[in-house]
MDTraj code that builds the backbone (N, CA, C; nanometers):
import mdtraj as md
import numpy as np

residues = "MET TYR SER SER PRO PRO GLU ASN LEU ARG LEU SER ALA TRP VAL LYS LEU LYS THR LEU LEU SER GLN LEU ASP ILE GLN VAL SER ASN SER ASN THR GLU ARG CYS".split()
xyz = np.array([
    [2.9589, -0.1832, 0.1521],
    [2.9062, -0.3113, 0.2028],
    [2.7531, -0.3038, 0.2020],
    [2.6922, -0.3700, 0.1101],
    [2.5473, -0.3679, 0.1002],
    [2.4909, -0.5103, 0.0933],
    [2.3901, -0.5415, 0.1717],
    [2.3313, -0.6737, 0.1695],
    [2.1800, -0.6586, 0.1798],
    [2.1058, -0.7321, 0.0995],
    [1.9582, -0.7222, 0.1030],
    [1.9025, -0.8564, 0.1415],
    [1.8750, -0.8788, 0.2718],
    [1.8123, -1.0045, 0.3135],
    [1.6702, -1.0127, 0.2686],
    [1.6151, -1.1348, 0.2495],
    [1.4756, -1.1479, 0.2046],
    [1.3794, -1.0819, 0.2941],
    [1.4117, -1.0622, 0.4211],
    [1.3193, -0.9961, 0.5168],
    [1.2975, -0.8519, 0.4704],
    [1.4035, -0.7821, 0.4339],
    [1.3864, -0.6424, 0.3917],
    [1.3030, -0.6376, 0.2635],
    [1.3267, -0.7263, 0.1666],
    [1.2507, -0.7289, 0.0422],
    [1.1036, -0.7503, 0.0730],
    [1.0796, -0.8432, 0.1645],
    [0.9378, -0.8761, 0.1995],
    [0.8755, -0.7529, 0.2637],
    [0.9520, -0.6840, 0.3480],
    [0.8998, -0.5690, 0.4209],
    [0.8646, -0.4572, 0.3237],
    [0.9574, -0.4304, 0.2294],
    [0.9291, -0.3249, 0.1331],
    [0.8118, -0.3574, 0.0452],
    [0.7991, -0.4818, 0.0087],
    [0.6852, -0.5225, -0.0741],
    [0.5547, -0.5064, 0.0041],
    [0.5588, -0.5408, 0.1343],
    [0.4411, -0.5250, 0.2193],
    [0.4029, -0.3800, 0.2352],
    [0.5019, -0.2910, 0.2484],
    [0.4751, -0.1478, 0.2633],
    [0.4116, -0.0948, 0.1342],
    [0.4675, -0.1366, 0.0177],
    [0.4123, -0.0932, -0.1087],
    [0.2639, -0.1420, -0.1187],
    [0.2430, -0.2673, -0.0814],
    [0.1066, -0.3221, -0.0902],
    [0.0098, -0.2457, 0.0004],
    [0.0598, -0.2146, 0.1209],
    [-0.0266, -0.1409, 0.2163],
    [-0.0593, -0.0030, 0.1648],
    [0.0376, 0.0677, 0.1006],
    [0.0121, 0.2007, 0.0503],
    [-0.0885, 0.1948, -0.0637],
    [-0.0742, 0.0896, -0.1495],
    [-0.1694, 0.0751, -0.2635],
    [-0.3104, 0.0495, -0.2059],
    [-0.3178, -0.0340, -0.1047],
    [-0.4512, -0.0616, -0.0474],
    [-0.5106, 0.0646, 0.0146],
    [-0.4307, 0.1420, 0.0837],
    [-0.4796, 0.2644, 0.1455],
    [-0.5296, 0.3622, 0.0381],
    [-0.4531, 0.3735, -0.0737],
    [-0.4977, 0.4613, -0.1801],
    [-0.6322, 0.4124, -0.2397],
    [-0.6459, 0.2790, -0.2542],
    [-0.7724, 0.2250, -0.3054],
    [-0.8818, 0.2581, -0.2086],
    [-0.8544, 0.2406, -0.0824],
    [-0.9602, 0.2711, 0.0202],
    [-1.0053, 0.4159, 0.0127],
    [-0.9104, 0.5083, -0.0069],
    [-0.9420, 0.6520, -0.0182],
    [-1.0299, 0.6745, -0.1425],
    [-0.9939, 0.6132, -0.2537],
    [-1.0692, 0.6282, -0.3801],
    [-1.2147, 0.5751, -0.3586],
    [-1.2212, 0.4581, -0.2960],
    [-1.3539, 0.3948, -0.2776],
    [-1.4421, 0.4838, -0.1859],
    [-1.3827, 0.5343, -0.0776],
    [-1.4608, 0.6199, 0.0150],
    [-1.5008, 0.7500, -0.0582],
    [-1.4135, 0.8016, -0.1418],
    [-1.4470, 0.9252, -0.2132],
    [-1.5647, 0.8999, -0.3106],
    [-1.5577, 0.7850, -0.3815],
    [-1.6702, 0.7585, -0.4763],
    [-1.7948, 0.7324, -0.3974],
    [-1.7879, 0.6738, -0.2822],
    [-1.9099, 0.6496, -0.1976],
    [-1.9677, 0.7813, -0.1541],
    [-1.8857, 0.8742, -0.1128],
    [-1.9411, 1.0059, -0.0686],
    [-1.9989, 1.0811, -0.1833],
    [-1.9398, 1.0640, -0.3061],
    [-1.9952, 1.1329, -0.4203],
    [-2.1347, 1.0788, -0.4520],
    [-2.1561, 0.9468, -0.4342],
    [-2.2878, 0.8895, -0.4610],
    [-2.3894, 0.9527, -0.3690],
    [-2.3518, 0.9692, -0.2421],
    [-2.4521, 1.0238, -0.1455],
    [-2.4669, 1.1737, -0.1696],
])
top = md.Topology()
chain = top.add_chain()
for i, resn in enumerate(residues, 1):
    res = top.add_residue(resn, chain, resSeq=i)
    for name in ("N", "CA", "C"):
        top.add_atom(name, md.element.get_by_symbol(name[0]), res)
traj = md.Trajectory(xyz[None], top)
């Protein structure tokens, strides 16, 4: 018995987006520290 309500799909998409944003933040901060 498996059901995927839109809430779960939205949540997983939000988690993926947040992880991508966090990775981008880390890359940006690393490049900024390299410049200094």
